[in-house]
Phi, psi and omega in degrees: 000063185278335179218175184296320182298314178297321181297317181292316180299317180293321183293324185278357173298140188301319183294337180267323186260013183305316179302322180295319178294320176300317179297318179297314180297317179298316180296319179294319178297320177298318177300314179297322179296315179295321178296316179296321179297318179293323177297317179297320179298315179298317181296318179296320179296317178297317180296319179297319178296318179298312182295325179295314178297319180297317180293321177297321179297315179300316181298319180297318179295315180299318179295320179298314179297321179295321178298319180295321178296321179295324176299315180295319180298319177294323179294320177296327178295335178301321180288337181283335182257350180236132181293324183218122180255121180265176182296319179292323177299317182295319180296317180297318181297314182293320178298322179294329179293332182051059187295330180296331181270314187263338183227064181300144178108337178283121179282332180183154179240118188225180180222129174254135183258135176286124182231125175288160184299324183287347186250011185295313184297315179296323178297315181298316180297320181295319181288321178298326180291344180271009176107014177238080187295335182263014184294130176219151175271124180223153358286156181285163181138160182271126176219156182292332177209156182233152177226065182287155177283121179248330175238141172200110181237149359292150188274065177279168179299322180295317182288326180299338178295340184270352181301133179085352182288125181264092181294340181295341177280350178263124183305321183292323176286318185300321180300316180293320182293320179294321177298314179298317181298316187279337182257341184075014182240166177292147177219147183247149173280170170280199180293121179222166171255121184292145179294342179283351188292142169281151183297325186269002180217037180292146175213156181300149178210181175207164182233138177249126182249146175224129187285149175240123182247165174297133189282355181254016183252144173262116188257108179250326186238172177298320180297322177299315182296317181297319183289332185264005185290128173264327183164203182222139162269145185213160171226139181254141184230136169261125190299317182297315180296322182289315191273329186302320180293320180292312182297316181297329181277319186271311188221071185292341183251020176250146172273119188243133175224141180232131181242142175276061184187170174264007174227154183277091177247131186303323182294336182261011180293123181255332183207140175215125180284340177057041177258356185282177178292145178295335180268012179057037177258134181205157182274318183224151176221145180219132178247131178223152178249140176242128179242123180202139175058035178080005179240151177240123176255148173256117179258117179245124177242142179224152176285156178241166176304323179295319178297315180297322181294316180293333182270355183296154184216128182280352187297324176302322179289327176297317177299318182295312182295315180296321180295320178296317180297317180294322179298318179295319178297318178296322179298316180296317180297320179295321178299320179295321179291322178295321179299318179295321181292321180296321179296320182292332185257011185300324182255018182248061183297328182298320182284341173283335185271330188250121177250128181275071182278139181279345182250336180255157175254130179241130178227149173251122186250128177266165177306138185094003176064029171276143182267121180257342180207141173225142178284156180302334181294338179297326181294318181288321186280318186261347177087353180276154166285149182300325180292332178287327183283322181290127183091349179282144180289134179297330181294334181286343183260351185256141177297138186301328180290334183264350187296316181303316180295322180294317179298319180298317179293322178299315181295324177293321180296322179299324182280348182233076184302140177082349182261133180271125179249127184284146175260146171287175178303128185228149178255130181242138184283130172278159181300329180280003177097348179282168183250132176260138176270122182228164172215158183175215182192163178257141172224120180280121178232041183293334181262010180263121180302139179092344179247292174058026179209189180262133180259130176241133178244127178245143172237128180287119181257003180297313179292327178298321179298320179295318179296319179297322178295319179294320178297321177298320179296318180293324185283331190238000182227145178287128186287335182280313187256345184079001178281165174300145178266187185300316183297311181295321181295321178296321177298315180295320179295318178298318178296319180295318179299316180294320179296316179298319180293321184284323186254000178070034181260172175245147174218172181219142177244127177248134177245116185248139172228128182288136179276124175078016181294326181299326179295324178296314179298316185290323186268321185255350179100163184290332178296317177296320178298321179295318179295324177295318179297321179296321179293319178298320178300318178295319179297317182296317179295331179283349182261357184235169179279170181296324183283348178278166185232135176242136182221155172247120183276340183140152180058233179250029180257128180233158174228150176230127178249115181262117180275141171048071177260155183275339181164188184294332181298315180292324178294320180297322179298319179295317180298318179294322177298320180295314180298321179294316181297320183280353179281352180290148176274147186239134176267122178242094184069240181269000186244149177240124184235156174254153181219146174220178183218150170252130189238130171249138187232135170236146178261139181246127005264011187301321183266355179157164180228021179236132190302311183299318180295318180298318179296319179296315182296320178295323178295318178297318179296324178296318178294328176295321177297322178295319180297329183272018172110003179067174179053045176205175178235150180222141175273149180292139172229149184300333180293343181294333176298317178294318179298323180295319178296318179295320180298318179297318178296315179297324180297317179294318178297323180292321176298319178296320179299321179294318181294322184264003180054054181272039182241150175227160178249134169250156187231133177244126183295153177238125189250136171279115187289337180281312182270350182058035181245156174284122181243354180184167173225141180259124180280123182241121184279141174231147177263115179275080184291134183298335182252321187261002180076212183286126179252129182287155186296330181293347180269344182226340182293321176301320177292323178298322177293318182295323184269355181084359179287349182299331180293318180290317178297313181298321179294321178297315181299316181298317181295315180295322179295321178298318180297318181291326177298322177295320179298316179300317181296321182286339181261013173100007180249056185299324184274004183269109180279150175257120180272138182233128179275128178241139175275159178299327181293323177296312183294324182283355180290139178302144177065026179299317182296320178298318179295321179298315180295322180297318180293320176300318181292318182292322182272342183078016182274143176273143180296335181289348178275355190244153173227124182260120177262118185244135179294149180293348177295346176299338183285352175277350180275185178296111186295328178297315180293318180298318179298320179296316181296313180297324179297318178296319180294317180294327178295335178281343182105009179282139172272132183246126181242135180261119183279165173059035180298131180095356180231172171063233191264008186287136177215156182296320181300317181291323179295332177286342182263318186271125182280112175231161182263324183209165179234152178249124177280127185298147183296343179294332177281322184287328189305319188266008177276134001263012189287336184239114186299322183296322179296319179296319181293318180295317181297317178300318180293321180295319179297315180297319180297316180298320179295323177299327180274003178078024183250145172276161189236136174242127177262128180259152173075030179283121185233346184232158177295326179298318178296319179297317180297319178299316182294320178295322181294333181259016173063033173288132188282315189230161179209153175223153176152174184292345175299325181265314177183143171284175178295134187242144172282182187298316181294316179296322179295321179298317179294317181301313184284331177294323181252036188299316181297319181292323179295316180297321187285323191249356182239301191238307189267134186273149175239110172085292186221176186295325187290340183277359181286000000 
């Protein structure tokens, strides 16, 4: 460094100025981070402003619709206080409302009158006599009832075009009118074109209806409302006129779109502000739903270029420019400091050669392999004192097998000064006599002042090998069970597929999912669930050969890979062994639970030769096993792909059904065979599918249980049943209990009793009015917990009935533990009476057994007099079935119970003698 030019050139060499470059890079990265953070802050602020405006817009629209509904409710009230409202009265009332000032957006406020078909001519004459000589009811056609527009104010030329229009003839209007009529609340149509529209300026609109009833009627039921209906007050809205004022006031710089749907479909677009970019570019978008009057709108708001411009902020660029300048200043300062350090160390070659590393060993070797320097780390790693190592021959520390290679590398290093030559794996003696595995390299520094010898660096790799082994265990094995994990199993499966293809062998893949494992986790905790998984892993390993592979993919999913199988028969035997092993009950602390599995099986290579496809096919077969009742195994079939697609579609439709409450309850009477009286009704849920009509529970409840939707469906059923129980009590059937079917998954859910009590409190229903029918599969859960739950329910006064008695998981031991009031004999036993002697004998034995246990008996599916006589002869207490009545909807049930005595006498139940049946 004799002059400034040499000093700068030396300083700027990468090996000398590396810290300064690192500092510059770090400072620039920090600057970028701060710039990015400021950009994010600005963006978050902009997003918050956007979301606030969007929420305000939604609130404004909801408030506007509520105000319009209140106007209609007040207008309907006009008919409640006046016996007869005339055209002049209506005009005066609407003018007093001053809708243009206080309720902008309403195109008109009108009244439609209900007219029977037989009264149409008289109605037309009456309206014409009121000053409308051209009045006609349109569209023409025969209908059981008409709802023509008779009043519509303000009486503009556009509105007069609507006089006589019967909106009830239009399906979209009729649906809204029927909802308003049956509920007594306001209801809105979907997207329509108003009859007042000009041809050259049509725009989407909607109509809001509010029912008007006779003011002297007490309206309790839907039938009452229908019978008392006089007509509807309504208001018509043009969307552009309605929304432009709201959007312009709340969010003038947002692109706003409203759809008459819960999804953005172009055909259902009702309003668009058209303020967005022509290229559909925007910074933020927000979707919200508005529900009012039985309709759901989708409100989509997006930012516009004008909104983005107003929200822009220059501060991020200020941060970026200032940060770059500061980074450059720090870089220059670091270079100056490095220059000073280089000058200070110019003559300190020894410190450039020896690094006091805490993990590596550094030694300086002189010719003849004498050690002249050792780093302090040598003492910790090799166990020697530093004074013992210095002067010790290097040959005494190296394993004799590794010494020739080490000497050869040393000689090469001496001939190539400054170049680092790597050593192969070498063994170095520890002070205790053991051998350490090390690796490193020689660097000749014979011409460096202060060193003048060869420097050797060793790194201890013994611990690294242990760490690598631990990493391999973590990467390829499940930590809970010790089984292979998903990654290792896929590797093994891929190897098996290739082996089968190359050698023409067969193999099998099993995909297992534990039935009801989630209930164990939810009720007993994750620690109990983990112990159960460990036990299942041991059982699975005990069911296969050493060459087979068992893995846990995650959760309660396991796989078994069977190598070199002879065919499906041998695979089936293994599957049956697994099902048998998993059928054992497991004690987890103070609780004893049962577990089973659903197994899907694919054959290799018959069902496929690609790993992902094989895993998918096995999963589909496993779900098929669940559909068929669980605790079984199924082989993959190509048709399962189609079933999976259908199942996915049904699952989405079921979620929509839950959201839209597309369920109804049917009720089947329960008869006391001794008194021949109605003592209860069983609530049976049906899915009122918009396309397929009524769907029976066996077609959707298993899927609801698998997806967890059973809790929402079950809560709806319980609430509706409680309401109906109150109705029965108020109509004179106090002793008639309402039966509700509960799945094992519902009862096993945490806080089920608390949820049950909350629904009772909200509905005002007494627990003594209810009967809970629980599937016998509940007995596979923790019996202690089930007994506690049933005990709490019985303490409330609920009657508990155990379904499927004599089938499935029912056992005498479990019945002695779980407190129930009665059992239901499955219809499969009743069906073959009296034609099949074995069915009669089994049914008789089940009734006797239940009586021995102190339980009452309900027979399901009774359809013939012979079956009824058999049950009476065997002292069966209750019966249900088509002999008495099929499942009835609410209206049919009301008729049935109103005429109960007549039904008993002339249809099903006998009074006195045979001839009266």
